N, C-alpha and C positions, 0 to 999 in steps of 0.2 A: 726275610728271615732270614737267621744264621744259617748253614746247610750240614756245620757239622752240630754233633750235638754233645759234645765235650768243648767249647770253645776253649782256648789258650792252654789247650796241651801241647801244643810245640813251642811256644812261648815263656810256658807258665805265666802268661799275664792272665789274670781274672775278668776275661772278656763279659761277661754277663752283668758285673757289679760295673764296670767301666761305661758299657752300653749303658744300663738303667740308670746311672745316674746321671749322663751326659743329656736324655730325653728328661729326666723330670728336673734339672735345671731348666727346661725350659716348658716344662710343661705345671708344673706348680705354679709358678706366676699367671700365667696365663688360666688355669681352673679359678684362683684365690679373686683374680678379679670377673671374671665371667661371674662368680659366682656371686662375689660381693652385688654388680649391676643387674645380674637377674633376681636378687632377694629386694634390692630397691625399687624393680619396675613392681615385682610380686607383693610389695607393701604400697605401692603407690594404686595397683589396682584395688588392693583390697580396701585403701582409704574410699577410694572413688563409690567403691560398692557399698559403702556403711554411710556415704553421706545420700545417696540417691535412694536409700531406704530411709533415711531421715526423712526427707525432701518430700519423700512419698509420704509419711503422715502429714507434711505441713499441708502439701497437697490436698489432702482429704479434707482436711479441716478449710482451708481453701476453696473447694468444690460447693461448700453447704453456704461459705457467706458471698459466693457469686450469685446466688441464686433465689430470687424475688420469694419464694414460700419458706427462704428461714427466716426471714423479717414479718410473716404473714400468720405466723404459728396463734393458736389459741390456748384459752387454759380453760376446763372447765370445772364449774363447778357444781357436783351431784354425789346425793348423800345417799340418794334410793338404792335399795336391795331391787324393787322392782323392775327398773331398765336400767339401761349403760346408757352413756353417750360418748360419740365420738364427734367433734369439729375439727374441718379443714379450714383452711385458706379462704375459702367463699362465704364462709358463714359470717354472720354481722353480730357484732355486741348485742346481747340482751339477752332476756330471762324467759321461761317459760314452764305453765303449767302442765302436769301430765298426771291422766289418768291411764294406767293398762285395764281395760276392759277385758280384754280374752289373750291371752295366747292363742299362736297357731299350734295345732295338732296335727298327726297323722292319724288315719284310718284303720282302725283295727279289724277282725270281725274272725271269727270262728264258727266251724261246720258243726251238724249233728253230730253226734256219737255215731262210731262206726268200729268193728273188729279190727283188731291190730294184723288180722293178715285177710282180713274181708278184700274180695275181689269186688271192686266200686260200680264197673261198667267198661262201655265204650264207648268213643265217639271221639268230636272235637269240643276239644274246651278253648275258648276265645278269654283268653284275661286281658282285662282293660283298667290303664291305669290313666287319671283325667285322658288328653288326645292319643294315647301309646298303645295299642293291643298287640299280642303275640298268641299266637296259635298254637294250641297243642295238642297232637295225635295221642289218643289216652287208649292203650289196647286193652284185649278182653285179660281180665288177670291182675292187671296193676293195684294194687295197695294204693292205701293213704302214703308210704314211703315212698314208692315210685312217682307218684304224683305230687308230690313234696322237692324231691329231687330234679322233675321237670321242669318245675317252678322258677326254681332258682339259677336254675342255669338259664333262663331267660336276662336274664339281667333288664329288666324292665322298671325296676326298681319298688317290685313286690316281696319280700322276705317269707317263705313258708315256712312253719315247724306245724310240728306234733306234740300234741301235749297229749296225757294219756290219766284218764280220769277213773274213777268208780265204776264208769257207767262205760265206759271204752273208750275209744283213742278219738281224738278231735284234730282237725284239720283247723289250723290258725295263717290269716294272711295278715302282714305290717306293711302297711306302702310305707317306705323310705321318705316320703316326702309329703312335705306339711302344706296343709291349705285346704279350702277347698274344692278349688278346681283339678286333687288329685284324689280324688275317689278310686273307691276298687268296684267293679264290675266284672263276674264272671258269665257267660253266655255260654248255654250248652246244646252241643246237635247232639244226641241220645241215639246210637244205634238200636234203641228198639223201639224207635219210632215215638214214643211218649216224652213232651215235656212237661210233663207236671201231672207225672203218676208219683210215687214212693219207693219207686223202686231205680237200678241202672242208673248213670251217668246224671241224671238230670237232676239227680239231688243235691251235685253242688252248684247248679244253678244259684245265682245271684244277681240282684238289681235294688239297689234302695231306693227308687221311686216303684218299685212292684211290688205289689200285697196279694192276697190269697184268703179268702173268706173260708174260715174254715166249715163250715157249714157245705153242705154238696147236695146238689139237684138234678132233677132228672128235664129231658127234652121235654118243654111244653107245659114245663109246672106251674100252677097260678100260686098265686103266696096267699088266696082267699082272706085277702083282708086289705080294707084302704083305711089309707094314712099319709104321712108324707115324711122325708127323709132330709138331712141335711148332708150334703158330700160336702169335705172337705180334700182343696190337695195345695197343700203348703197356705198357701198366705189367701188362695183363692178357695169362696164358697157358694154353691147353687142348692137351694128347694128343690125337690123333685118329688112332685104327686103322684103317687101308686093309685091305682084300682085293685079295687078285689077279683078283677078277670085279667087282670097283665101277668104275662106270661113273664119267667125269667129272663125270655128274648128280650120281649116288651122291657122288662127293668135296665137290660146292658142296652137299648136301642136308648131308650130316655137318657141314661148316666151320657151315652155318648154327646146326645144333642144338647148338654145342660150348659155347652159352650166352656166348660171346663180342658186347659191342656193338657190333658189327660185320656185314654184309652181304657174300654172296659172291653173283655171277652170272654166265652164258655170254653172252659177247656176240658179235653177228658183225662178222668182220673185213673184210669186204665181199668177201673173195676166196673166200668158202664154207669157212673154218674160223672157227672158238669159241675168245672169248679169256674165260682166267679175269679177272673183275676183283672185287678186294676194297676193301670200303670202309669203313672205322669210324667208327662213330658218336659216339668220345670226341670231345672238343671239343682245341682244334687243343693241340701239344705233346704229349701224349699219345693220338696215334691213328696213330704208325708201323707199320704191319703189315710183319711176314715169314715166313717160312716155312722152317722146318730141320728135313732128313731125319734122323731117328734111326736108321733101320734100313731097310735093303732087302734084301730076300732075294737080289736078283744080286748084292750083294757088293761095289757101288761107290757111292758116296754122292754120287762129282761126275758121273757119266757124265750124257747125256742120256736117260737109258732109264729107265724103270722110274718109281719114286717118285721120282727124282731130277731126271725134270722139272717137278717142285711146289718144288724149291727156290727160295726165294727174297728178297732184300734189298729194303729200303723203299725205292722210288724210285718218285713221283710221275710220270704220266703227262705228255710234250709240254714241262713246264717245268721247267730246274733252279731250284733254291731257293737263291740267292746267299747270302742273310743272312736268318737266319731271325728270327722275331717274338718279343720276349724280354721278359719284365718285369722289373724291375729288383728285387735283392733284398742285405740289407742284416743284418748279426748286428749285434744290440744287448747288451751287456754279456755279447757270449758264451753267451748263452741263448736270445735272443728276435729271433727270424727275422719279417721281414717283407717283403712284396712290393709292386709299386705299376709299375701299368704305364707310366706316366711315371717319368724318375729321381728325381720330387719324393717327399718324407716329410713330409708336414704333419700326421698324426694319431698316427706312431707315437710321440713324446714330447711330451704338451700344451705347447704354447706355442712347441714348437721346429719350424722346417722343413729337413729335411736333403736335398741334391741329391748323385745318385752321379754323380761326374763319370768314373770311369773303375774297372771290376774289381781289384781287391787280394786275391786268396783268401791265406789265411794270413797279411796284412795286418791289425792294429789297430791302431787309432789314438785317442788319446783327445782329445777336445773339455768345453770345460768351460765354464758359464755363468754370471753373475756379477751382481750387482745394478751398475749404470752411474753409479755415484757421479760420475764425470767430466762426464758431460753436463747431470747437476745445476746441478755449479756453472760450464760454460759457460752455461746457461739465465741464469742469477743476471749472470752477466759481460754477460752480453749485453743485460739489463734496466738494468744500473746505464748500461752505454753508451750506450743508447737511451733512457733516461731526460735523462744530462749531455746528446745531442744537442738533446731538447725545449728543455731548461732553455736551454742556450746562442741558440735560437729566441728562444724567448720574452725573455731578455735583451738580444739583439739587437733587438727590435721596442719591447723599452717600457724601457730603459735611459737616464735622464740623465746627459750627461757634459759638468758644471759645467765644466772646464778648457778640452775645445774647444767648447765651447758646442754640440754638439749634443743630438738626442733621437731617440730611436727613435719609429717613426710613429705607433706604439701606444700612445705612452704614456697613463695614463689611460684606456687601455678598460677596462671594468665587467668585460668576459666574460673577459678573461684572468686580469685580477684573481681573479675568481672562481672561476674555476678553479684554477690556481695556490694557493689557500687548501683546494681542495677535495682536494687532490690531497697536500699539506705535511700536514693533518689526518688524512688515510687511513693516510702512513706512518707518521706518529706512534701509531697506536694500537695497541698490542697485539692480538693475537687468542687467543679463549679456546679450546683442543683440548677434543678429547672427555674427556680425562682431569680435568679441570679446568683445568690448567695453562694460563700463558698464553705468548706468543712473538710477538716481537715483531722488525722490522728490526735493527735493534741490537743485538739478542741473536745474530743471525747474522753480525755482523761488517761490517753495510751501515749508514752515517752520514752524516749529511749537516753539512760544513762549515758554516763561518760566508757565505759567497758562496752558499749552497747548492748546491755541488754535493755527490752522490752519493761514498762513495769505501768500499770493501772493505777490510777487513781479513783478508787472507788466512788467516792462522793460526787467527782464532778461526773463519773461517769451515771450515775443514779441520777442526777439530776438531769441530765441529757435523756436520760428514756423517758423521764416523767414530762420534759417540756417540750422535746422532739424528735419525738419517737418516729414521726412519718418519713426525718431524714435519714434515718441510719439505713433504710432497704437502698433507698437513692444512691449513699454515700458509697455502698459496696456492690451495687449489681448494676446499678443502671446504663445502658450505652451510649447515650445522649442527656445532656449536649456534651457529656465526658464521661468515660470508660468508669468505671467503678473501681473502686482501690480492691476490694474482692478482685473484678476482675481481670485488676491490671497485673498483680500479684502471681496471680494461678497463672494467667499466660507467661510470665518470667519462668516461674517454676516449671511448667510444662516442657519451654525451650529447651532447658537443661534436663530435667529429669525422665521425659519420656523415651519409649523406645526408638532408637534412630538420632536423638538430642544432642544438647553438646557433650553431655560427659559419658555417653557411647562413643559419639565420633573420640573423646580422647582417651577410653579405653583401647578403643581399636586400636588407637596410635602407638600404645602401651605395649598392647598385645604384638603389635604387627613387629616393635621392636624386641620384645621380647622372641618372637622367632625368627630374628636377624641374628642375635645373638645365639640361638642355636644352631645357626648355620653354621655361623663362625665355628660354633665348638665343634661342630661336623668335620668342616673343612680342615680345622687345626688338627684335630686326629686323627687326621688321614693324613696329613703331613706328617704328622709326628711318628704314624707306622711306617710311612716310607722311609721317613731319614734312619728311624731306628733298623729296617732292612740295609741300608746304605751303611750304615757304622759296622755292622756285624760281617757282610758282604768285605768292608776294607781291614776290619781287624783279623777275618778269618785268613782272610789272604797273606795279609803281616805275618799271622801264626805259621802258617804253609813254610813261607820264604826263611822265617826265622829255626823253622823244625828242619828244613834244608839243609839252611848252614851249618846248624848244630852237627848235621850228621855230616856235612863234607868235613868240619873241621876235625870230629873225633875218628874220620877216616884216616884224615893227614895227621894228624898227630900217633896213629896208629902204626900208620908204614915210617917216618922219622924214627920214633921209637927202636924199628926193626932193622934201621939201616945199620951197616957194619962200622966198627967204628965211634958209635953215639954210646956216649957214656949215660949210664941212666941214674937219674939221678932219685936217690933214694927221699 
């Protein structure tokens, strides 16, 4: 750069302006040309980007057209509010009668009443849902709130809540999973050592198959009555004869020897008496135990004496079952019964998923499954629309308008020209089917007009859908004997729009060219900076010489004017 702070003082020339104009004379044409080139590259990059986006939309449609499932869709006719139906491509056309006999339910149980701040007791609470068990340690002083929180932290599939009523607070357990196999049980190990008393943690024990007689007995007590009883264990029953001399222990042994899948035992009640505990070993839903008195020699089957003391209706201890766990059940075509632990039946009818919504015993409703030809027609319409959108974009980028004297930014680009040539050639070629016949887009009613736009003859398409629907899947999706047209077109589009594809290669080339132009501009700017420095150095040197000459001339002039005999001019 210049070394003088005020270039031109010595010569009187405006050196700054001279240098600026000289540099501008070279810089402005270069910058203008560089800007034009960069703008063109930017427009081309933008053009290829918009083309790639449009091709992606077309490829989304072609992706469906190359999948066999696209041409195997099913339509369902179902007006029932009792069940819903989904039919997959594996389903066969047909109609089915459905009766929803039961819907699946989740079990809910509620404890006896406790005080809101009452200490429940201490020990271990084993909470079981189905096949899963969680052990909880209950501390002395824990209230219902503490137990609720510990249960909710287990993530076993049981939600605990507290309901407060006039008589106190109740602990409620609700399964989050439906079905018979997902019933709740609560096993207690009480620190007070008593499992069947009316105090401590044992008050939270619950087993849906366990029931305790309300009457208590003393050890060795006889019933002093002869007769017989019927013991029920779900679907099982047994008659048991009882003699007047039989003790309560004898009754327990007789029950255990009756051959039913259950056990009987005498348990301490904490007050010196015995409770008769009956426990079914049957699965949930078939584990309700009851005792019916058939005859009692005192002649009264309803009093609290003699054998009548054994009368008992099913009633699990400590909790009330508000909602039973149940499987859903449907009846298909009036003869095939199917159950499910959920409300979904996904294997009863091949390829069909039925969901029970509400029970309607005695109400039979029909649904039908048919081939969904309308969805195939819609996919073909989507293809034509997506192709025309892509074609419009190509036209926008490559069209020359002589009247308007305009042209697309990608006119003459070989990448687009080659792509369109491949697409049109593929669309024009017929596809050989497995039966030896051939099929083409034009045969389906899809044709190209003189401008290159696709159109659909819907009458012809509808006729082909009705008379030759089975050929559509093969024509668009097959791999053999020839690739279907959907696969072919998708392959072409993918080769251009995929990451690393031909459009990306073209974009990389343009970006590299843009980088080269930027490098050229950087080099040119450096060159101009050096040129400016040289000019300033040259003009400053000249300025010094002129200044020196001017000073010498002024000195000589002064000396000459002072010489004797020299006449001064006014």
